[in-house]
C-alpha positions as CSV (number, residue, x, y, z in Angstrom):
1,G,101.2,-65.0,6.1
2,A,98.8,-65.6,3.3
3,P,95.9,-66.4,3.4
4,N,95.7,-64.6,6.8
5,V,97.3,-61.3,5.7
6,S,96.6,-59.1,2.8
7,T,98.1,-55.9,1.5
8,A,95.9,-55.8,-1.6
9,T,94.6,-52.3,-2.4
10,A,91.0,-53.5,-2.7
11,V,91.1,-55.2,0.7
12,R,92.8,-52.3,2.4
13,E,90.3,-49.8,1.0
14,Q,87.4,-52.0,2.1
15,H,88.8,-51.9,5.7
16,G,89.7,-48.2,5.6
17,H,86.3,-46.7,5.9
18,D,82.9,-47.2,7.4
19,E,79.5,-45.6,6.8
20,S,80.7,-42.2,7.9
21,M,81.3,-39.1,5.7
22,H,85.1,-39.4,6.3
23,P,87.3,-40.3,3.4
24,C,88.9,-43.7,3.2
25,A,92.2,-44.0,5.1
26,P,93.3,-47.6,4.5
27,P,95.6,-49.6,6.7
28,D,99.0,-50.9,5.6
29,A,97.7,-54.5,5.9
30,V,94.7,-56.5,6.9
31,V,95.1,-59.5,9.1
32,W,92.6,-62.3,9.9
33,P,93.7,-64.1,13.0
34,Q,92.3,-67.6,13.4
35,A,92.7,-68.1,17.1
36,V,92.9,-66.1,20.4
37,G,96.7,-66.8,20.6
38,Q,97.2,-65.2,17.2
39,V,95.4,-62.1,18.4
40,Q,97.6,-62.0,21.4
41,E,100.7,-62.3,19.3
42,L,99.5,-59.7,16.9
43,A,98.7,-57.3,19.6
44,A,102.1,-57.8,21.2
45,L,103.9,-57.4,17.9
46,C,102.0,-54.2,17.2
47,H,102.8,-52.9,20.7
48,R,106.5,-53.6,20.4
49,S,106.7,-52.1,16.9
50,R,104.6,-49.1,17.9
51,V,102.2,-49.9,15.1
52,P,98.5,-48.9,15.7
53,M,96.1,-51.8,15.6
54,V,92.6,-50.9,14.3
55,P,89.9,-53.5,14.9
56,F,87.3,-53.9,12.2
57,G,83.8,-55.4,12.7
58,T,81.1,-54.9,10.1
59,G,82.1,-51.5,8.9
60,T,78.7,-49.9,9.8
61,G,80.0,-47.3,12.2
62,L,79.3,-43.6,11.6
63,E,82.3,-42.1,13.4
64,G,85.3,-43.0,11.1
65,G,86.8,-45.2,13.9
66,V,88.2,-47.7,11.4
67,N,90.1,-45.1,9.4
68,A,93.9,-45.7,9.8
69,V,94.9,-42.1,10.0
70,Q,98.5,-42.8,11.2
């Protein structure tokens, strides 16, 4: 929950593109886990729910790899 999860449009758009020419494709939510266990739980939840998990680093990629196209 808050403050570790956001569905705000501005946050989603920030995490929905990188430095590539591809248009923004924002995720449904952005999550900031605080511990390894939370990452493990999040990955398991996404797997069970068949929800893609898109890792985001600095957003400097040139391939559009952070775009949440599904």
